[in-house]
ZALO-632382 format. One record per residue (C-alpha): residue in three letters; x, y, z. Coordinates in pm, whole numbers, plus 32768, in hexadecimal, padded with zeros to 4 digits. Layout:
alaXYZ;...
END
This chain:
met2FE225150E8F;pro2E99260E0EB5;lys2E17264E0D42;leu2D8F27BD0CB1;leu2C32278C0C68;thr2B6F27980B1E;glu2A3E27900A89;asn2A5C26270A47;ser2AF325BE0B77;ala2A2824AA0C5D;thr2A23252E0DCF;gly28B424460E38;ala27DE250F0EE6;ile280A26150FD1;ile27A825C8112C;his283F26FA1216;glu28B328391197;trp2918299A1239;glu2A162A9A11EF;val2B4B2ACF12D1;thr2C692BC912BA;glu2DC42BA511FD;tyr2E6F2BE5137E;glu2E022C7814A4;gln2DDC2DDE14D1;his2E662E4815EC;asn2E3A2FB516D6;arg2F922FDA1746;gln2FFF31011852;phe313A31D81829;arg31D130ED1930;trp319F2FAF1881;tyr326B307C1748;leu338130F3185F;ile33BE2FB718E5;met33C32EEA1779;thr34A42FE5172D;val35AF2FD81821;ile35B52E4F17F0;gly35D32E7B166F;val36F32F691691;ser379E2E8517CD;leu375B2D4E16A0;val37F02E151581;gly392E2E85166D;tyr39592D5416E3;gly39492CB115A2;ile3A242DBA1501;phe3B0C2D7E1643;thr3B3F2C0115DF;gly3B7F2C331489;asn3A2D2B701456;phe39A62C921343;leu38A32B9C12D2;phe37FE2B7D1407;ala38192D0B142B;leu377F2D3312C6;ile36562C271347;ile36032D15144A;ile35E22E44136E;leu350C2DC812BF;phe341F2CEB13B8;ala34012E6C1430;ile33B22EE712E2;ile32942DE312B6;ile320B2E5313F1;phe31F02FAB13AF;leu31522F721262;gln307C2E951312;ser301C2FA41403;his2FB4309B12DA;gln2ECE2FF81222;asp2DB42F081212;pro2DB42DC711E9;his2CDA2D4510DC;ile2BB92C431114;leu2BA12B171095;pro2A9429E51058;phe2ACD28CD1141;lys29DC27A010ED;ile29D8262F114A;ala296D2543102E;glu296023F20FC3;leu2A8323C30F41;gly2B40249A101D;ile2B9B25F0108B;ile2B84271A0FE3;leu2C1D28561033;asn2C06298D0F5C;asn2C6429020DE1;arg2D3D27C50E4D;phe2CA626490E85;tyr2D35257C0F92;ala2CD624240F57;tyr2C9B235010D9;ser2DA72265106A;glu2EBF2390108C;phe2E3423D61205;thr2EAF22851329;asp2D8422FE1414;phe2CF5247314AB;tyr2C8F24C91620;ile2BDD26371681;ile2C5B26EF17A2;tyr2B1A279E1827;glu2B47287F194D;pro2A9C29CE191A;pro2AE72AE61909;ala2C532A9E18E0;val2C3F297817D7;lys2B5228E116FC;met2C3D2839160C;leu2C3D26E2154B;phe2D84266114C8;leu2DA8256A13B5;glu2EEE24A013BE;thr2F8424741278;asp307C23461245;ser318B23F91186;ser32B424A1124F;phe32B725B61139;arg3167263A1169;pro311826BD12E8;arg2FB82679136D;leu2E89273F12E9;arg2DFB27F41406;val2C72289F13FC;pro2BE6294914D1;leu2A8229111527;pro29F02A6E154B;asn28752A291585;ile287A28E71527;asp27E1279315FE;pro291426C41632;asn288D2596168E;glu27A0258A152E;val290E25C6145D;arg299E24A81563;phe285423CD1533;thr28AC24001380;leu2A2823F61369;arg2A3F22A71441;gln298421F81329;tyr2AB4223B123F;leu2BD822621336;ser2C3121E11470;glu2C4522E715AA;asn2D6022F7168C;val2CBF22FA17ED;asp2DF322FE188F;lys2E2C2467182B;glu2D862520192E;glu2E1B268E18F0;glu2E97273217D8;pro301826FE175E;phe314B27C51835;ser3194288E16E4;glu304C291916CA;lys301B2964181F;val31472A221838;ala30EB2AC116BF;arg2F9A2B2F1776;glu2FFA2B9C18E9;trp31112C78181E;lys302C2CE81714;leu31172C7315E5;his2FF32BBD151D;
END
């Protein structure tokens, strides 16, 4: 479990630090909204027609969240790699909470660090690498975590979310 940082929290020396956005801000065209509206209304209609009202409610809530996110700016969060763990905003993640890491670096589309957690309740930590040398980050993290060299592409869910501008 990530710990809330306090003045007395031991994190070790900061090795790398940069700022990340809370989520990606997409420039969505009218066509995107039209297609998503048709898909959303179709899914809500299907949910109501089949009596699956929870599914319809989830689709409606998803649409509201996407709409609200598109009309506000994401927060800028500090991200730090320290000797004892990872710091994201005001949360500290010890290295023991992660199983491994991998970096997908295919500019300009994908420049991302993924930290896999050992818990099925917490998703992987996805960290953009905006103007950061991925080799320096890789070298540093290898001292504390194993690198998953088998992962050569971003996860399918991330790819779909990026292509459909859902992040």
